[in-house]
C-alpha positions as MATLAB code, in Angstrom:
seq = 'MDLPTLISNHGYWVLALGALLEGETVLALAGFAAHQGYLHFAAVVAVAAAAGFSGDQIYFWLGRRHGERVLARFPSVARQADRVQRLIERYHEWVIVGVRFAYGLRIAGPVLIGTSNVAGWRFVLFNALGAILWALLVAGIGWAFGAAVERVLGEIHRIELALAAVLVALGAALWLLHRYRTGRKR';
ca = [
     179.217  131.817  126.268;
     178.534  128.072  126.325;
     179.822  125.424  128.759;
     182.424  123.852  126.410;
     184.005  127.254  125.772;
     184.057  128.088  129.485;
     185.706  124.758  130.300;
     188.242  125.066  127.485;
     189.156  128.639  128.449;
     189.187  128.329  132.235;
     189.340  124.628  133.073;
     193.047  124.339  133.769;
     193.378  127.273  136.162;
     190.186  126.254  138.007;
     191.659  122.751  138.248;
     194.951  124.138  139.599;
     193.134  126.178  142.236;
     190.979  123.215  143.236;
     193.966  120.870  143.435;
     195.756  123.273  145.798;
     192.888  122.643  148.194;
     190.794  119.501  148.556;
     190.153  119.203  144.848;
     188.818  115.707  144.224;
     185.519  116.951  142.819;
     187.196  119.495  140.550;
     189.716  116.891  139.380;
     187.014  114.292  138.670;
     185.089  116.925  136.701;
     188.269  117.764  134.769;
     188.688  114.053  133.948;
     185.089  114.032  132.751;
     185.759  117.166  130.651;
     188.827  115.458  129.177;
     186.659  112.516  128.151;
     184.325  114.965  126.438;
     187.275  116.483  124.568;
     187.233  119.906  126.266;
     190.552  119.349  128.063;
     193.511  117.053  127.414;
     193.770  114.152  129.853;
     197.584  114.310  130.149;
     197.410  118.055  130.838;
     194.690  117.502  133.452;
     196.898  114.967  135.243;
     199.975  117.195  134.989;
     198.209  120.344  136.251;
     196.508  118.484  139.120;
     199.690  116.671  140.174;
     201.765  119.871  140.083;
     199.187  121.952  141.963;
     198.454  119.197  144.497;
     202.177  118.687  145.070;
     202.756  122.434  145.484;
     199.862  122.852  147.887;
     201.034  120.016  150.099;
     204.583  121.406  150.087;
     203.213  124.737  151.325;
     201.185  123.017  154.061;
     204.164  120.861  155.076;
     206.425  123.890  155.504;
     203.641  125.768  157.275;
     203.548  122.879  159.755;
     207.332  122.802  159.980;
     207.613  126.520  160.791;
     204.324  127.299  162.576;
     202.869  123.914  163.509;
     202.068  124.657  167.138;
     200.219  127.880  166.295;
     198.304  126.203  163.476;
     197.289  123.303  165.739;
     196.192  125.752  168.442;
     193.778  127.340  165.951;
     192.253  123.970  165.020;
     191.546  122.000  168.219;
     189.862  119.117  166.373;
     193.093  118.507  164.456;
     195.223  119.027  167.569;
     193.249  116.312  169.406;
     194.231  113.824  166.717;
     197.854  114.970  166.518;
     199.326  112.389  168.910;
     197.699  109.464  167.117;
     198.721  110.801  163.718;
     202.288  111.438  164.942;
     202.589  107.784  165.990;
     201.450  106.721  162.523;
     203.888  109.143  160.892;
     206.800  107.841  162.953;
     206.029  104.265  162.054;
     204.797  104.500  158.458;
     205.746  107.969  157.218;
     206.130  106.931  153.561;
     202.631  105.444  153.475;
     201.155  108.336  155.434;
     202.671  110.933  153.085;
     201.290  109.176  150.005;
     197.992  108.158  151.612;
     197.020  111.413  153.319;
     196.177  112.798  149.900;
     193.448  110.159  149.577;
     192.027  110.707  153.091;
     189.046  112.984  152.645;
     189.259  115.991  154.938;
     192.993  115.601  155.616;
     194.445  117.115  152.458;
     195.447  120.269  154.338;
     195.714  119.064  157.935;
     197.744  115.983  157.010;
     200.749  117.772  155.490;
     200.678  120.313  158.349;
     200.848  117.460  160.875;
     203.601  115.736  158.887;
     205.464  119.055  158.917;
     205.410  119.029  162.725;
     207.079  115.603  162.752;
     210.724  114.706  162.295;
     210.275  113.557  158.675;
     213.085  115.020  156.581;
     212.015  117.626  154.044;
     213.573  115.741  151.133;
     211.645  112.557  152.075;
     208.416  114.511  152.103;
     209.200  115.959  148.655;
     209.854  112.505  147.225;
     206.772  110.758  148.620;
     204.566  113.822  148.132;
     205.464  113.790  144.413;
     204.610  110.100  144.183;
     201.299  110.645  145.985;
     200.398  113.647  143.817;
     200.970  111.718  140.597;
     199.004  108.676  141.796;
     196.179  110.880  143.078;
     195.947  112.877  139.840;
     195.935  109.738  137.681;
     193.378  107.926  139.822;
     190.868  110.728  140.368;
     191.086  112.097  136.812;
     190.767  108.497  135.595;
     187.602  108.091  137.653;
     186.167  111.218  136.001;
     187.161  109.892  132.576;
     185.644  106.474  133.324;
     182.446  108.100  134.602;
     182.162  109.989  131.312;
     182.704  106.776  129.342;
     180.137  104.888  131.437;
     177.499  107.602  131.117;
     178.097  107.829  127.387;
     177.779  104.067  127.036;
     174.483  104.043  128.943;
     172.957  107.243  127.613;
     174.627  107.544  124.223;
     175.762  110.969  123.100;
     175.895  113.011  126.303;
     176.740  116.457  124.960;
     173.067  117.391  125.192;
     172.875  116.584  128.945;
     176.423  117.396  130.053;
     175.425  120.582  131.890;
     172.961  118.600  134.005;
     175.577  115.896  134.641;
     178.148  118.488  135.687;
     175.603  120.083  138.030;
     174.862  116.683  139.593;
     178.580  116.005  140.122;
     179.138  119.438  141.678;
     176.107  118.966  143.927;
     177.349  115.528  144.978;
     180.796  116.922  145.787;
     179.277  119.793  147.768;
     177.000  117.391  149.667;
     179.960  115.190  150.612;
     181.906  118.232  151.766;
     178.963  119.504  153.840;
     178.451  116.059  155.341;
     182.110  115.952  156.330;
     181.898  119.451  157.858;
     178.741  118.456  159.753;
     180.314  115.278  161.119;
     183.540  116.975  162.207;
     181.538  119.826  163.781;
     179.520  117.375  165.874;
     182.668  115.708  167.265;
     183.892  118.919  168.898;
];
């Protein structure tokens, strides 16, 4: 089976799974795949926004119901909780939308917001806005990357596997760097 067939057959569910977690790399790759014609851009945005929204709703309610136990399991997050709570109290709309763009806080952020006094309906509203903006922006970056590479290198179908591997490696390196930095702060 070739790469285009794999992406066409499995791209949307892999995107949904990635968007439930910290899925910027998967979403950018899906935007790139949409530029190549393997996925539809509007569907990529819709799947990513819906999955990202759903994931953050789950994390919010996890924080609402079990926030203290979750924070006890993650001391590095618990140490930041007071500072984040002050930000949430003052700017909760901006924090709800922006936490999605803060690398490494896609899961911890909604949990912390869930431990605050932000009303559930307010979180739903601003989480939906953030999910749509995030999906459009990150998928758009993937699309634009595909257009830029194609403009520079011409027809890229012959090197797309190598480009995808480079993007995955870059995403993994950024994730490992983040894990290394947060591990050293403990």
